[in-house]
N, C-alpha and C positions, 0 to 999 in steps of 0.2 A: 908869200906869193909863190904860186906853183911855177915851176920852170918848164920850158919846152923840152919835150923828150928828145933823146939822142936820135931816135929814128926819124923824128920829124926834121931835125936839123939836116940830116943826110939827104932827105928827100928835097929839102929846100935848095941845098947846094947843087944837087943834080939838075934841078930845074934851071938854075942860073947858068949852069954850065951849058946846057943845051941852048939856051938863048944866046949865050956868047959865041957859040960855035956856028952861028948863022942860021938858027931856026927862025921861025916866025917871030915877029916883034912881040914882046910881052905886052900884057895889058898895062895900061897906065897905073892901075892900082892893084897891087898884089898884097894879099894878107896871108900871113902864116899864123895859124892857131893850133894849140895843143889838141890832140885827138879827144881828150876828155880831161877834165879837172875834178879831182876829189873835192867834194863839198866840205867846207869847214864851217859854214854857217848857212843860214837861210839865204844869204846873199854872199856868194863866194867870189873873191877877187881873182880874175883871170887876166893874164898878160898875153897879148898877141902882138906880132910884128907886122908893120905896114911898110911897103915901098910905094912911094907916090912919085912917079916920073912921067913927064910928058914924052911918051915913047914915039911920038910922031916926029920928034926932033932927033936926028942921028948925026953924028954918032954919039954925041954926048947928050942924052936926053936931060933936060933940066928937071930939077925937083919941082914938084907942085905940092900945093897945100891940100891935104885931104882931111875932110871932117869925118871922123869915125865914131861908132857907138862907144861912148865912154871917154872920148878924147880926140885930138887932132894933131897934125904934124905934117912935115914935108920931108920929102926924100925918105930916107930910112928912119923909121921911128917906131916906138912901142907904145901901146895903149894898155893901160890897166883899168879894168872896169869890173863892177860887181854884177854877177849873174846868178839867178836862182838855179836850183837844181833842175836839170832837164836840158833839152836842146833849145838853145836860145838863138833866134835870128838876129844878125848884126849887119851893119852896112857902113862902107866908107864912100864918100862922094868927093869929087874934085872937078875943077874946070881946067881944061887944057889951055895951052897958050892961045890956041885959035878960038878959044871961047866955047869949045865943045865940052859939054858936061859929060862926065864919066862917073860910073859907080861900080862898086864891087860888094856883092853880098856874101856873107859867110855865116857859118853856124858855130856857136860856142856851146860846147857840151859840158855840163856840170853833173857829175854822178855822185851818188851817196851809197857807198858799199860798206860803210863802217857801222857796226852794231852800236846801239845806245850804250851809254855808260851809266853806272850806278853809283850812288853814294854809299855810305857805310851801311853794312848789314851784319851787326854783331849777333852772336849766339844769345839765346834767351833761356834762362833757367827759372823754373817754378817748382813749388811743392804743393802737394794736395793730400787730403785724407781719403779721397775717393779712389778706390782701386780701379775704377773705370777711366780714370784720367781726370783732366781738368780743361775747362774752357780757358784758353790762353789768348790774351790780346797782346799784340806786339806792334811796333812801329813799322809800317810798311816802308821799305827802302825807296829812295827817290831815284828816278831815271831821267836822263836828259839826252838829247840828240840835236846837234847843230844849234845848241843853246836853247832848245825848246824842251820844256818839262813834258814827260810822257806819263801815261797811265800805266801803273804797275799792278799786275795780277799775281797773287801768291797762292800757293797750294802746299799745305792746308792754309786756308785763309785765317786772318786774325780773328780771334773769337771762337774758332773751332775747338772741338774737344780733342785734346791731345792725350794719347794714352800714356800710361806711366812708362818712362824710358825716354830715348832720344829720337826725335822725329826731324828729318831734314825738310826744310821749307824751301821750295823753289819759287823764286820771284822772277817774273819776266816782263819785258816791255818791248813793244813793236813800234818802230818809227813811222810806220805807215808806208814805207818805201821798200818793204820786203826785208828789212833788217830787224832781227829780234835778238835782244840781249837777255842774259840770265845772270842771276846772283843767288847764291845758296847760303843758308845759315841753319843752325840747329836749335830746336826747342827741346829742352830736357826737362821732363816732369818727374820729380822725385816724390814717392809715396811716403807720407808720414802717418803712422797708425796710432792715433791718440783718441779714436772714436770708439765708443762701446758698441757692441752688437745691437741690432734693432730686431725686435720681435715682429714677425710678419703674421703669425697666427697665435692667438691666445684663446684658450677655451673660455667660454662664458659659463656662468653658474648653471649647474645641471642637477637634476633630480632623478634618482634611480630607485627602483623598487628592490627591496631586500630579497635576497635569494636564500638566506639561511640565518641562523642565529648570529653569525659573525658579521652580517651585513651583506655587501655585494661587491663584486669586482667591477671597477669602473675604469674605462679607458678613455683617453682623449688624445688629440693631436695638438702639438705645439711646435713652432718653427721660428728660427731667427736667422738673420743675415748679418754679415760684417763687411766693413769696407775693405778689409784685407783678408781675414781668415774666411775661407769658403765654407768651413764647417765649424762654426763656433759651438762650444760645448754647452748643452742645456742640462741643468740639474734642478730637480724638484724635491721638496721635502716629502712628497708622497709620489711614488712612481705610477705612471699610467699602467692600468691593468691590475694594480694591487687591490686588496680587499679593504673596503672602507666600512667602518662600524656604522651602525644605525645612528642617525643624527646628521649634523652639518659639520664638515671638516673643511677648513680653509687651506688651500694649497698655495705655496709660494714657490716660484720658479726663477732661476737666474741663468742668463746666457753670458758666457765668458769666451773672449777670443784668445788667440795665441799670444797676444801682447799683454794679456791680463786685464784688458778692459772688460767691464761687465755691466749688464743691465738687468734690473729686476722687473719681471713682468708684473702687471697688475694682478694681485691675488684673486683667485676665484674660488667659489664654494662648491663643494661636492656634497649633496644631500642624499643620504640613503634613508628612505622612508619605508615604513611597514603599513601599507594601506590594504593589503590583501587579507580578508577575513579568514578565520580558521575554517577548516573543512569539518563539518559536523556530520557524524555518522549516526543515523537513527535506525531503530528497528522498524519492521513493518507493523501494521496495526495488530494489536494483541486482542485475542478473543478467548475469554475464559468463562467458566461456568461456576456457579456457587449456589448453595442452598441457604446461604445466610443473607437475609434481606439487608443486613448492614453492609454488604459488599464482600470483597475478597482482597487479600493482600496479593499484589501482583509485582513480580520482579522483572526487570528488563535491563538491557545493557545499552548505554549510549557512550560515545567517545567522540573526541575532537582532537585534531592535530593542526599545528600551525608551522609554516616554514621557518618562523623566527622563534616562537615560544615553545615549539615542540608539542609534547602531549599536554592537552588541556582537559580539565574536568568540567564538563558542561553543568549548567544549573537548570533544573527542571522544576516547573511549578508543582509537580507531583513526583516525589522521589520514588525510586525503585524500592519495592517493599511496602509502600504505603497501601492502605486499604482503600480500594476504589469502590465507589457506590455502584449499585445496579444501574445499568444503562451505559451510555457511551460518554467517556470523559476524554477531552482533548488534552494531551500532554504537550506542553510547550517548553522546548529546551533552547537554551542560549549558551553559546561558547564565546568568551571574550578573551582576546589575546592581550599581551602586555602593552600593545599600542592602543588599546581601547576599541579595536575593531571587533565586531561580533557577527556571528552567523546564528540564525534561528531556524527552527523547524518544528513541525508538529507531527504527532501520530496519535492514533486513537486507541484507547483501552476500553473494550466493550466487555462488560460483565453481564452475562446472561443469567438470570435467576431461574434455577431449576428447583422444583419443589418435590422432594421425595420424603419430606418429613411431615408427619401428621401433626395436627394441633396438640398442644399440651393442655390438659385439664388440671385445674387447681381449685382450691377453696372447697374441698370436700373432705369428709372423714366419716368414720363409723359413728353411728348415732344410736343411742338407746333411749326409748320413750316408754312411758307408762301406758299400759293397755287401758282403753276407755270403754271396752265392752267385750262381749264374748267373741266378736268378729276381729278384735284387735284394736287398732287405733288409726285415726287419720294422722298421717305424718307429713309434716312440712320440713323440707330441707332446702337450703339455698342451692340454686342451680349452680353447678360448678362453672367457674370462669374458664372458657376455652380461648387460648391465645395461639395463633399461628405465626410462625416466624415471618411469613410473608403477608398474610392477610390481616394480621393484628387480631384483635378480639373477634370472636365469632358469636353472633347472637343466637344462632339456631343450635342449641345444645339440647339433645333429646335424652331423656332419662326413662328408664323402665325398671320398676313402676314409677309413675310420675309423682312429683311432689304434690301433697294434698290428697292423695288417694289413701285408701284404708289398707293398712298393712296387717297381716295376720299375726297371731302370737308366735313368738319365736324369731329366728333370724331370717331376714330376707336380703338377698344381694340386689343392690341397685346398680345397674349398668348405665352409664351416661356416655354419649358419643357426640362428636362434632366433626364435620367434614369440611375441609377447606375448599377453595375454589379450584384446586388442582386434583380433587378427588381423594386426597389423603384423609383417612379417618383416624382420629385419636379417641381412645376410650379410657374410662376410669370406672372403677368398681369400688363400692363401699357397702358396708353392711348396716342394715337398720334392724335393731333388736327391739321388738315389742315385748315388754316384760310385764308380768303381773306381780307387782310388789306391794299392792295395796291389800291389806288384810280384810277379812269380812267384818261386818258390823254385827255385834251380838245384841239381841233383845232379850231381856229377862222377864220372867212371869210377874204379873202384877201383885199376887199375894206372896208373902215372904215368911209364913208361919204354918206349922202343922202341930197336931196333938200327939203326945207320947203314948206309946202302947204299953208302957210299964212305968213303974215308979221312977225308973232311972232314965228312960229315954225311948228311942225308936230305932229300928234297923233302917239303914239307908235303902234297903231293898223293899221296904214296906211300900205298898201301893200309894200311900199318901205322899211318901217321900219321892217316889218315882214320878208321881203326877207332877210334882214341882219340878223335878229335874227335866222331865220331858217337855215341859212347857217352854223351855228356853228355845229361842229361834236365832238364826243368823242369816244375813243376806250379803251377797257379794256382787260386785259390779261385773265380774267375769264369770264366776262359777255360780250356776243357778242353785246348786245344792251343796253348799259348804257343809262339812262335817262338824257337828257340835258335840263336844265331850265335856265331862265335868270331873272335878277332883273333890271328893268328900270322904269322910271317915265311914267305915262300914257300919258303925253304930254311932248314932247321933244322940248325945246326952241331952237331958232337959237343959234348956238355955240356948244362947246364941251359938251357931255353928258356922264357921266360914265355909263357903262353897266357891270354888274357882271354875268358871266355865271357859272352855277353849273352842274356838271356831277356826277351822283350817280349810282353806280352799284348795282347788286342784293345783294351784301354783305353789302350794306349800306355805302360803302366807297364813299366819296365825294371829288371831286376836285373843286376848285374855281379859276376862272381866270377873272380878271377885265380888261376891255379895254375901250377905248373912242370912242364913235360914234359922229361924227361931223355933225350938221345940217346946211347945207348951206342956205343963204338967198333966199327968194322967187325969182324966175326968174333966178337963177344961172343955168349954164349948167348942165345937168343931168349927174351924174357919171355913170360908167359902172355898170351893174347889178352884184351884188355879186355872186360869184361862191363858192360852198361848197369846203372847203379844202380837199385835198386828202392825208391821212396819208401815210408815207413811207411804202413800203412793208417790211414785216418781213424778217429777215435773215433766212437762212435755214441751216440745217445740223449742228446744234449746238452740240458740243461734248466736254465734260470735262474729263480730265485724271488726276488721282491723282499721284503726285510725292512726293519725300521725301522733305517735307517743301515747296512744290510748287504745282501749278495746271496749267496744260496746257489746254487752251480754244481754240477751233477751230470752225469755222463757214464758211458759204458761203454767201457773200453779193454782189457778182458781182462787186467788186471794189468800192462799195459805202462806204460812211463814216459810221463808227459804233462807238458806245460808249459801253464800258464794265464796268458795275458797280458791285462791290462786297459788300456784306453785311455779317455781322457776329454778334455774341452775346457773352457775357461773360460766358454764360453757354452753355451746349450742347443742351438745348431746344431753338431752333432757332425761333426768332420772325422775323428776317430778315427785319426789318424795323427800320428806325431811325438811322442806323449807316452805311449808304451807302457811299461807296468810289468809285470814278471813277478811275479805274486802267488803262484804255486804251481808247484812242480816235485816230482813224485813219482809213486807208483803207486796212490794212492787213487782212489776213484771219486766223491768229492765234496769240496767245499771251500766254506767260508763266508768271504767277503771282508768284513771289518768296517771300521769307521771311514769309511764313505762319507757323502756328503751327500745327504740326502733331496731328491727332486725333480730330481736331475741324472741324465741318461742315461749309462749306462756300456756299453761294448762289450767283450765277453770273447771271446777266441779260444783254443780248446782244441786243441793240436797234439799229435800222437803223436811220440815221439822214439825212434829205434831205437838199437841198441848203438853204431852208428857215429856217432851224434850227428846223424843226419839227421832233419829235421822234416817232418811232413806239412804239406800246405797249411793245414790247420786248419779247424775248424768255428767259425763266429762266431755270437754271440747278443747281443742288446741288452736292457737292462733298466733300469728306473728304480726305485731303492729309495724307498719312501714310508713315512712315519710314519703309523700308524693314528690319524688325528686325531679320528675319531668314536669315542666310547668306549662309550656305552650308549644304547639297547639294542643288543645284538649284531645283526649283519646276519642277517636272516631269523628273528629271534626271534618266538615265538608268545606273545602276551600276552592277558590277560583284562581288564586295566584300563589306563587311560591312563598311558603311560610318562612318565618324566622324561628328556628328551633331554640328554645330556652330550657335550661335545666339548673338545678341547685348548685351552688358553689361548694366544691370540696376543697377545704383549706390546705389539705396536704398534697393535692394533685398539682403536678407541674404542667399537665396538659390533659386533654380528653381525646377519646376516639369516638367520633359519631359516625354511624353507618346508616345507609338508606337501602332498603330492599324493596323490590317490586316483584310480586309473585314468587317470593322466596329467593330471588336472585339479587346478590349484592350489586348495586350500581353506583355506589359512592362510598368512599371512606376518607374522612378528613381528620386532622389532628389539631383542632384549635386550642389555644392556650387560655381562652376565656370561656365561660359557660354559656356560649351562644354561637350559633352559626346560621347565616342567612343563605338559604337555598337560592339557586339561580334557575332561570328557565332552561338553561342548557349548560353542560359541563363535559369535561373529558375525564374518563376513569380507565386506567390501564389501557391507554391507547385508543379507546373507543369513545365516540361522542354520544351523549345521552341528552334527551329533552324531557322536560316535566310534562308528561301527557296524562290524560285522564286515567284514573286507576286508584287502587288502594295501596298506599305505601306504609311500610313499617320502619320506624327508626329506633335505634338503640344508642345508648351512651355508656361508656366506661371511663372511670378516672385512670389517669396514667401517672406513675410515680417514678421519679428519677429521670435519667436520660431515656429518650425513645429507644436507643439501642439496647437498653436493659430489658426491654419488653416486659415491664412489670405493670400489670393492670389490676385494678381492684375489681370488686364485685359489680356486676351489671347494675347500673343505677336505675334502669327501667327501660321499658319499650312501650311505644304507643303506635297507633295507626292514624292516618288521616287520608281523606279521599279528595282527589283533585277532580273537580267537575267543571263543565263548561256551560 
């Protein structure tokens, strides 16, 4: 219970003193209360003093009973009652002796100036692996005031993040009456480093293009944090920025903190690849000239380089130094690096054919033939084969004198020429010798006896003997007057005497014929006078016609006996002497000599034979039997559509060259491998288009042997013409 203060007691005593000294009569009820009472609870006991006297009665007022707030009494008494905090109104009431009611009001003041009190607030200790601290929950201290529990607010609050170290927590409570109490305690957070670093950035798999043979430098970014160590150490088995070989390399990295805790990052792959193709360096288009229709060897330079493989040798479909055909050839080159990447490119090699070379003539040679008359002889020779390096065989070969013309006695130079389409002319010269190697024919007198002029004989100069000698005759195919001489003894004895006659022509050819002249005894009857022999008349109209493997000989002899002699040689240069064969004897006017070899020249001599067996000098003719090698169309055929050219098979030929000319100009040249070619209504030749229009066309065919590049052609198989009509 609170006590009345000392000051209050003094004041009360002074009041009583004043009353007792004759002041005004005090009131019947006088209450003495403390100025204020400190609250001890929500209802605080306060004791106040009361004097209750009937002051209307003097001098000794009697005590009266007063009923006061919280208690009653009479006279001097004290009341103890519970009052809440604040100014509380109270009252005492009483009744005076005369029945007059009296009362006295007063105020009881209860004040609260004491801060709330707190319960226990112990320090808190925690550990953490997080260098930023830890969320710490603690028990909030309790606070009471006047027995009432109060709300406590702490800072930092329970559950807050407390940094590593010691943090003071301030807890406070307010009683709502202006009194605030505080209590303090410490939260200590201790850092424990048992956690490995954590990678915050890890490279993902990457692909990089190689920059050289060693690969490529590859960089990346990797980072890690640690709960304690601000800069954990990161180590990788391949450092960022180092050179990685071509291929895939797996990189392993580890982060280690100062406490030795470590973490391995997820491995990542660094792939260095070579997808860049090589750089191919090609020359510009090549333009060269050649006179060889087979082309020309052309050299060029190509190169390639690669950032990884270095220098690379390109591969080209036509190698440098190859022979390129006439025209434009596309050279395709490819360079491939070690990774299989390739670059390709093209350039053109154009070989222009220039022709400064004339055709070459072959298949000719000097030829010797027998004269067939005073004018010489008809000479047949194969037309030389003219082959041009560009045009191939040339059909128009001109010779002078021409084959089949009459060559005079002696040597005649034959000049043959052929001109290619570029105006180059090739020539060949050979000699044809027309020789008279046939001796004259001797005809002897019909009588062969004379009479001696003496008992022993007769002089050879005797007219009778001379008449016999002079009666001998000789005829020659070339020389109209061959010289006839004889060999006889100067004195011819009685009996048989040999006489040798000689006939020599202008060519020096001599015939010898020996006979017997009989000298009859002196006085014998005189024989008839010798008459000169008369040679049979020559046959007329001798004609030879070539056939396939045969020759037809025709003549006019008026039914007389004839003999046909054939001569030949093992070569095409005909000597026509020494290999005579009688192929016919009779009175017919024609004969076909079969079993001959095509292409070989034969000489036929047709002589008339009289009854005495005398032969005329003979009429000679030469001929070359030929197979008709061109089959279709027939020579001179009139056609309305493009023909199919057919010719005989040459078993040794690998191909043929067929040419078509119009008005002497070549407009087509083809090389079929079979003995046929179908003409078309239009075609291209040497860059120009042609159509088969009305006109006269000439076609030629040659056999070709070996490869075309060998330019080896046989003799012309033949030529024919046909006419296109509409």
